[in-house]
One Martini backbone bead per residue (centre of mass of N, CA, C, O) as a GRO file, in nm:
protein
  201
    1UNK     BB    1  16.387  10.359   9.254
    2UNK     BB    2  16.329  10.005   9.316
    3UNK     BB    3  16.115   9.732   9.200
    4UNK     BB    4  15.921   9.462   9.202
    5UNK     BB    5  15.729   9.407   8.905
    6UNK     BB    6  15.465   9.350   8.739
    7UNK     BB    7  15.388   9.232   8.416
    8UNK     BB    8  15.174   9.393   8.209
    9UNK     BB    9  14.975   9.219   7.972
   10UNK     BB   10  14.844   9.227   7.650
   11UNK     BB   11  14.604   8.982   7.509
   12UNK     BB   12  14.373   9.203   7.433
   13UNK     BB   13  14.164   9.398   7.190
   14UNK     BB   14  13.883   9.636   7.199
   15UNK     BB   15  13.705   9.849   6.998
   16UNK     BB   16  13.439  10.082   7.076
   17UNK     BB   17  13.573  10.365   6.981
   18UNK     BB   18  13.622  10.608   6.703
   19UNK     BB   19  13.806  10.912   6.680
   20UNK     BB   20  13.992  11.195   6.633
   21UNK     BB   21  14.098  11.214   6.947
   22UNK     BB   22  13.956  10.939   7.042
   23UNK     BB   23  13.952  10.618   7.202
   24UNK     BB   24  13.780  10.311   7.294
   25UNK     BB   25  13.898  10.047   7.509
   26UNK     BB   26  13.955   9.687   7.560
   27UNK     BB   27  14.164   9.526   7.784
   28UNK     BB   28  14.354   9.237   7.834
   29UNK     BB   29  14.506   9.178   8.160
   30UNK     BB   30  14.756   9.080   8.341
   31UNK     BB   31  14.781   8.945   8.673
   32UNK     BB   32  14.861   8.907   8.973
   33UNK     BB   33  14.859   8.557   9.037
   34UNK     BB   34  14.695   8.546   8.791
   35UNK     BB   35  14.530   8.610   8.533
   36UNK     BB   36  14.264   8.838   8.421
   37UNK     BB   37  14.160   9.175   8.302
   38UNK     BB   38  13.940   9.422   8.228
   39UNK     BB   39  14.024   9.741   8.052
   40UNK     BB   40  13.898  10.056   8.034
   41UNK     BB   41  13.991  10.314   7.783
   42UNK     BB   42  14.152  10.613   7.674
   43UNK     BB   43  14.279  10.701   7.363
   44UNK     BB   44  14.514  10.967   7.318
   45UNK     BB   45  14.690  11.219   7.140
   46UNK     BB   46  14.741  11.459   7.309
   47UNK     BB   47  14.913  11.747   7.473
   48UNK     BB   48  14.947  12.103   7.508
   49UNK     BB   49  15.096  12.360   7.720
   50UNK     BB   50  15.113  12.722   7.834
   51UNK     BB   51  15.337  12.915   8.017
   52UNK     BB   52  15.299  13.258   7.991
   53UNK     BB   53  15.570  13.481   8.069
   54UNK     BB   54  15.630  13.790   8.152
   55UNK     BB   55  15.836  14.055   8.253
   56UNK     BB   56  15.618  14.106   8.505
   57UNK     BB   57  15.511  13.810   8.606
   58UNK     BB   58  15.287  13.728   8.404
   59UNK     BB   59  15.013  13.522   8.331
   60UNK     BB   60  14.844  13.348   8.084
   61UNK     BB   61  14.490  13.346   8.064
   62UNK     BB   62  14.208  13.144   7.988
   63UNK     BB   63  13.856  13.153   7.897
   64UNK     BB   64  13.666  12.844   7.866
   65UNK     BB   65  13.441  12.642   7.729
   66UNK     BB   66  13.325  12.323   7.885
   67UNK     BB   67  13.100  12.086   7.824
   68UNK     BB   68  13.139  11.847   8.030
   69UNK     BB   69  13.106  12.081   8.275
   70UNK     BB   70  12.926  12.341   8.186
   71UNK     BB   71  13.177  12.557   8.177
   72UNK     BB   72  13.395  12.794   8.260
   73UNK     BB   73  13.758  12.802   8.236
   74UNK     BB   74  14.065  12.824   8.363
   75UNK     BB   75  14.351  12.847   8.144
   76UNK     BB   76  14.575  12.745   7.918
   77UNK     BB   77  14.731  12.744   7.653
   78UNK     BB   78  14.598  12.485   7.430
   79UNK     BB   79  14.644  12.150   7.272
   80UNK     BB   80  14.655  11.924   7.032
   81UNK     BB   81  14.823  11.631   6.888
   82UNK     BB   82  14.692  11.668   6.552
   83UNK     BB   83  14.971  11.702   6.397
   84UNK     BB   84  15.152  11.550   6.183
   85UNK     BB   85  15.487  11.558   6.302
   86UNK     BB   86  15.473  11.751   6.532
   87UNK     BB   87  15.633  11.936   6.738
   88UNK     BB   88  15.585  12.018   7.061
   89UNK     BB   89  15.695  12.311   7.060
   90UNK     BB   90  15.541  12.393   6.804
   91UNK     BB   91  15.260  12.344   6.922
   92UNK     BB   92  15.284  12.551   7.147
   93UNK     BB   93  15.332  12.797   6.962
   94UNK     BB   94  15.066  12.770   6.809
   95UNK     BB   95  14.872  12.797   7.051
   96UNK     BB   96  14.971  13.073   7.147
   97UNK     BB   97  14.891  13.221   6.886
   98UNK     BB   98  14.587  13.131   6.859
   99UNK     BB   99  14.490  13.208   7.174
  100UNK     BB  100  14.705  13.482   7.246
  101UNK     BB  101  14.879  13.637   7.032
  102UNK     BB  102  15.172  13.484   7.068
  103UNK     BB  103  15.519  13.491   7.116
  104UNK     BB  104  15.840  13.309   7.168
  105UNK     BB  105  16.185  13.315   7.247
  106UNK     BB  106  16.127  13.107   7.493
  107UNK     BB  107  16.139  12.740   7.536
  108UNK     BB  108  16.034  12.518   7.798
  109UNK     BB  109  16.022  12.259   8.013
  110UNK     BB  110  15.816  12.206   8.297
  111UNK     BB  111  15.579  11.970   8.263
  112UNK     BB  112  15.443  11.641   8.316
  113UNK     BB  113  15.120  11.469   8.246
  114UNK     BB  114  14.879  11.251   8.369
  115UNK     BB  115  14.559  11.345   8.374
  116UNK     BB  116  14.389  11.032   8.371
  117UNK     BB  117  14.509  10.720   8.452
  118UNK     BB  118  14.233  10.561   8.516
  119UNK     BB  119  14.116  10.623   8.182
  120UNK     BB  120  14.391  10.747   8.048
  121UNK     BB  121  14.681  10.812   7.817
  122UNK     BB  122  14.717  11.101   7.859
  123UNK     BB  123  14.960  11.348   7.759
  124UNK     BB  124  15.098  11.646   7.912
  125UNK     BB  125  15.279  11.921   7.795
  126UNK     BB  126  15.443  12.179   7.978
  127UNK     BB  127  15.528  12.500   7.896
  128UNK     BB  128  15.770  12.763   7.897
  129UNK     BB  129  15.709  13.106   7.811
  130UNK     BB  130  15.926  13.361   7.686
  131UNK     BB  131  15.970  13.640   7.535
  132UNK     BB  132  15.724  13.815   7.451
  133UNK     BB  133  15.503  13.862   7.160
  134UNK     BB  134  15.314  13.998   6.924
  135UNK     BB  135  15.095  13.929   6.695
  136UNK     BB  136  15.018  14.049   6.419
  137UNK     BB  137  14.709  14.146   6.330
  138UNK     BB  138  14.718  14.016   6.025
  139UNK     BB  139  14.820  13.711   6.167
  140UNK     BB  140  14.575  13.618   6.310
  141UNK     BB  141  14.369  13.399   6.439
  142UNK     BB  142  14.062  13.250   6.353
  143UNK     BB  143  13.816  13.212   6.571
  144UNK     BB  144  13.615  12.925   6.669
  145UNK     BB  145  13.370  12.841   6.836
  146UNK     BB  146  13.477  12.837   7.152
  147UNK     BB  147  13.717  13.036   7.072
  148UNK     BB  148  13.532  13.293   7.018
  149UNK     BB  149  13.502  13.316   7.360
  150UNK     BB  150  13.765  13.406   7.444
  151UNK     BB  151  13.956  13.493   7.730
  152UNK     BB  152  14.231  13.724   7.785
  153UNK     BB  153  14.471  13.719   8.053
  154UNK     BB  154  14.668  13.885   8.312
  155UNK     BB  155  14.852  13.744   8.587
  156UNK     BB  156  15.000  13.705   8.857
  157UNK     BB  157  15.155  13.429   8.956
  158UNK     BB  158  15.064  13.444   9.257
  159UNK     BB  159  14.762  13.473   9.186
  160UNK     BB  160  14.740  13.201   9.042
  161UNK     BB  161  14.805  13.035   9.289
  162UNK     BB  162  14.565  13.130   9.453
  163UNK     BB  163  14.352  13.021   9.254
  164UNK     BB  164  14.424  12.729   9.290
  165UNK     BB  165  14.389  12.711   9.611
  166UNK     BB  166  14.076  12.827   9.575
  167UNK     BB  167  13.941  12.678   9.312
  168UNK     BB  168  13.954  12.862   9.034
  169UNK     BB  169  14.165  12.653   8.934
  170UNK     BB  170  14.106  12.312   8.769
  171UNK     BB  171  14.275  12.264   8.548
  172UNK     BB  172  14.525  12.045   8.533
  173UNK     BB  173  14.746  12.195   8.359
  174UNK     BB  174  14.718  12.463   8.512
  175UNK     BB  175  14.789  12.374   8.791
  176UNK     BB  176  15.065  12.251   8.724
  177UNK     BB  177  15.190  12.498   8.575
  178UNK     BB  178  15.169  12.714   8.794
  179UNK     BB  179  15.320  12.565   9.022
  180UNK     BB  180  15.579  12.505   8.860
  181UNK     BB  181  15.651  12.799   8.791
  182UNK     BB  182  15.686  12.901   9.079
  183UNK     BB  183  15.909  12.703   9.155
  184UNK     BB  184  16.107  12.766   8.925
  185UNK     BB  185  16.145  13.060   9.001
  186UNK     BB  186  16.246  13.008   9.305
  187UNK     BB  187  16.507  12.836   9.157
  188UNK     BB  188  16.606  12.996   8.893
  189UNK     BB  189  16.533  12.786   8.651
  190UNK     BB  190  16.699  12.501   8.708
  191UNK     BB  191  16.454  12.275   8.626
  192UNK     BB  192  16.462  12.296   8.336
  193UNK     BB  193  16.385  12.173   8.014
  194UNK     BB  194  16.423  12.083   7.719
  195UNK     BB  195  16.213  12.092   7.440
  196UNK     BB  196  16.334  11.779   7.356
  197UNK     BB  197  16.243  11.619   7.574
  198UNK     BB  198  16.139  11.332   7.676
  199UNK     BB  199  15.879  11.153   7.727
  200UNK     BB  200  15.704  10.977   7.925
  201UNK     BB  201  15.678  10.598   7.976
   0.00000   0.00000   0.00000
C-alpha cells in the first residue's frame, strides 16, 4: 500500500536528559498544513528478546522485578543493545546465556516491534531460538541486582498463549513474541526471517 504522506522534518532539537540507556529530547517538527509543533520523546538504545523453544514445545519464561511498574513480570530473556558494534543475533544469544543459562543451535528473526511509539523510538527485535542446550555450570553468568532474583521456568507454548490472553503476561515483547511464535509454529515456521534481516526503518 502507498499513500501521499506529509514529510515530517525536524527543524530543531533540545536534549532534556542524557543517560546510559536513554535520553529525553524535544524536537520541533513540521506539521501538515504549515507550522510546527514540539514533540517530547525518549531516544532509546534498543533491545533484543528471545523466544527460546525447546524440543518439547515449551517456551522459556523469566519472572523479573520491574521497578517502574512496581512488580514482577513474566518476560522473555531480553536485554539492551548496549554493547558497541554487537550483532543483534549475538546480543540475543548473550542474553539467552546470561538470563536462562542456555545456548541455541538455531536463531531466526521472529518479529520486530516499536514498543511505545507514542513516546519512544525504541525498537525491539524478538528472535526465535531452537536446538537449545545448557551452558556448562562453570561458565554461567553471575547475576546481580534485579537479575539475582530471576525465576526461570518452561511452559508449553500454548499455555504461554493462554497466559497472554488472560493478562498474565503483559510485557510487550513477551506478548508479541509468544503470539508470533505460536503463529509461526502453526504455519510450519515458513514466516521466519534470517537473523541478519534489516531492522524496520
